[in-house]
C-alpha positions in Angstrom: -23.1 -9.9 5.6 -25.2 -6.8 6.4 -25.1 -7.7 10.1 -21.3 -7.7 10.0 -21.2 -4.4 8.2 -23.6 -2.9 10.8 -21.4 -4.3 13.6 -18.3 -2.7 12.1 -20.1 0.7 11.7 -21.4 0.5 15.3 -18.0 -0.4 16.6 -16.4 2.6 14.8 -19.1 4.9 16.0 -18.5 3.9 19.6 -14.8 3.5 19.4 -14.0 5.7 22.4 -16.1 3.4 24.7 -13.4 0.7 24.3 -9.8 0.4 25.3 -7.4 0.4 22.3 -6.8 -3.3 22.8 -10.5 -4.1 22.9 -11.2 -2.0 19.8 -8.4 -3.6 17.7 -9.3 -7.1 18.8 -13.0 -6.7 18.0 -12.5 -5.0 14.6 -10.0 -7.5 13.5 -12.4 -10.3 14.4 -15.2 -8.7 12.4 -13.0 -8.1 9.4 -11.8 -11.7 9.5 -15.4 -12.8 9.7 -16.2 -10.7 6.7 -13.2 -12.1 4.8 -14.5 -15.6 5.5 -17.9 -14.7 4.2 -16.3 -13.2 1.0 -14.2 -16.3 0.5 -17.3 -18.5 0.6 -19.2 -16.2 -1.7 -16.3 -16.1 -4.2 -15.8 -19.9 -4.1 -19.5 -20.3 -4.9 -19.4 -17.7 -7.7 -16.3 -19.4 -9.2 -17.8 -22.9 -8.9 -15.0 -23.9 -6.5 -12.3 -23.3 -9.1 -8.8 -24.3 -8.0 -7.4 -21.0 -9.2 -8.1 -18.6 -6.2 -6.8 -15.5 -8.0 -9.8 -13.4 -6.9 -9.8 -9.7 -7.9 -10.8 -7.4 -5.1 -13.4 -4.8 -6.0 -13.0 -1.2 -4.7 -15.1 -1.9 -1.6 -13.0 -5.0 -0.7 -9.8 -3.0 -1.2 -11.1 -0.4 1.2 -11.8 -3.0 3.8 -8.4 -4.6 3.3 -6.5 -1.2 3.7 -8.5 -0.4 6.8 -7.6 -3.7 8.3 -4.0 -3.2 7.5 -4.0 0.2 9.1 -4.8 -1.3 12.5 -1.9 -3.8 12.4 1.1 -2.9 14.4 3.9 -5.1 13.1 5.1 -6.8 10.0 4.0 -10.3 10.9 0.4 -9.2 11.5 0.4 -7.2 8.3 1.6 -10.1 6.2 -0.9 -12.5 7.8 -3.8 -10.2 6.8 -6.2 -12.1 4.6 -5.9 -11.2 0.9 -2.7 -9.1 1.6 -1.2 -10.6 -1.5 -3.9 -8.7 -3.6 -2.7 -5.3 -2.3 -0.8 -4.8 -5.6 -4.1 -3.7 -7.0 -3.5 -0.4 -5.2 -0.2 0.0 -7.1 1.5 -2.6 -9.3 4.8 -1.9 -7.5 3.5 -3.6 -4.4 4.3 -6.9 -6.2 8.0 -6.2 -5.5 7.2 -6.1 -1.8 5.2 -9.3 -2.0 8.0 -11.0 -4.0 10.7 -9.8 -1.6 8.8 -11.3 1.4 8.0 -14.6 -0.4 4.3 -13.9 -0.4 4.1 -14.6 -4.1 6.4 -16.3 -6.6 8.3 -14.7 -9.5 7.1 -15.9 -12.9 8.2 -15.3 -16.4 5.2 -13.3 -17.6 5.0 -9.7 -18.5 3.4 -9.0 -15.2 6.9 -8.7 -13.7 8.0 -5.8 -16.0 7.6 -3.1 -13.4 7.1 0.5 -14.7 8.2 3.4 -12.5 7.0 6.9 -13.0 9.9 9.3 -13.5 8.1 12.2 -15.2 5.7 14.2 -13.0 2.1 14.2 -14.2 0.7 17.6 -13.7 -2.9 17.1 -14.8 -5.5 19.1 -12.8 -7.9 16.2 -12.3 -7.1 14.1 -9.2 -9.0 12.4 -6.5 -7.9 14.2 -3.3 -9.6 11.8 -0.8 -8.1 8.7 -2.6 -4.6 10.2 -2.6 -4.6 11.1 1.1 -6.1 7.8 2.0 -3.5 5.8 0.1 -0.6 8.0 1.4 -1.7 7.3 5.0 -1.6 3.6 4.3 1.8 3.8 2.5 3.3 5.8 5.4 1.9 3.4 7.9 3.5 0.5 6.1 6.8 2.3 5.9 6.7 2.8 9.6 5.7 -0.7 10.5 7.6 -2.9 8.1 11.0 -4.1 9.2 14.1 -4.3 7.2 15.8 -1.5 5.1 14.9 -3.2 1.8 11.2 -3.3 2.7 11.4 0.4 3.6 13.2 1.1 0.4 10.5 -0.6 -1.6 7.8 1.4 0.2 9.8 4.6 -0.6 9.8 3.6 -4.3 6.0 3.1 -4.1 5.5 6.5 -2.4 7.7 8.3 -4.9 5.9 6.7 -7.8 2.5 7.6 -6.4 3.6 11.2 -5.9 4.8 11.6 -9.4 1.6 10.2 -10.8 -0.3 12.9 -8.7 2.3 15.7 -8.8 -0.3 18.4 -9.4 -1.9 17.5 -6.1 1.5 17.7 -4.3 2.2 21.2 -5.6 -1.4 22.4 -4.9 -1.3 21.4 -1.2 1.4 23.0 0.8 0.9 21.1 4.0 0.8 17.8 2.3 3.9 18.7 0.3 5.9 19.6 3.4 4.8 16.5 5.3 5.8 14.3 2.4 9.2 16.0 2.1 9.9 15.5 5.8 8.9 11.8 5.5 11.1 11.2 2.4 14.0 12.9 4.1 13.8 10.2 6.7 14.7 7.7 4.0 17.3 9.6 2.1 18.0 8.6 -1.5 21.7 9.4 -1.1 22.1 7.4 2.1 20.2 4.4 0.8 21.3 4.5 -2.9 22.8 1.0 -2.5 19.4 -0.3 -1.5 17.7 1.4 -4.3 20.3 0.0 -6.7 19.8 -3.5 -5.2 16.0 -3.4 -5.8 16.5 -1.9 -9.3 18.9 -4.7 -10.3 16.9 -7.5 -8.7 13.6 -6.5 -10.3 14.9 -5.0 -13.6 13.9 -1.4 -12.9 15.0 1.7 -14.7 18.3 2.3 -12.7 18.4 6.1 -13.0 14.9 6.6 -11.4 16.4 7.6 -8.0 18.6 10.3 -9.5 15.6 11.8 -11.4 13.5 11.7 -8.2 16.2 13.3 -6.1 16.6 16.2 -8.5 12.8 16.7 -8.8 12.2 16.8 -5.0 15.3 19.0 -4.4 13.7 21.5 -6.7 10.3 21.3 -5.0 10.1 24.5 -3.0 
């Protein structure tokens, strides 16, 4: 395990000594090797239980998100090992997983999705984590195909922004970048898609109107 981590660190350190294709190929190979190691470790720890619902720790999630960031199309992203655990970054990712048949809908309370419609303006926030997640979310929005997938990603982004609204208002460049990106996926032009997602997954149906008003007032 330590050797794999060391290899990844060395590869990143010497990134510019490789072509883009060579770098991507090698880092994917290393991450997949690490995933295999983690699977073996988890199977041992769980005494080879048939239920493979393994919770990823913060380090594993970081590796997963870094692996996703170097994928360049939907098929590669969805084939990423443990991608079906990405909902641990934000519970709304389950909608994306359900929509793409990566997990099955069940009748438990886990499918009662809550969307943030009131901005949280607390001072305390983790700047590095917010920026890191936003880069991932925007990457997924750019790479995933299909308007419904892009709509779901827009919902996840809006939700994350409202949960960290103080950060948005505190950082002018970040706020302007986000506003430009969200304009690319207009709430008005795609209201039918938002409504479709809301009806299908039993979401609060006026969330897009509240979001639109909020971001129109964001100067």
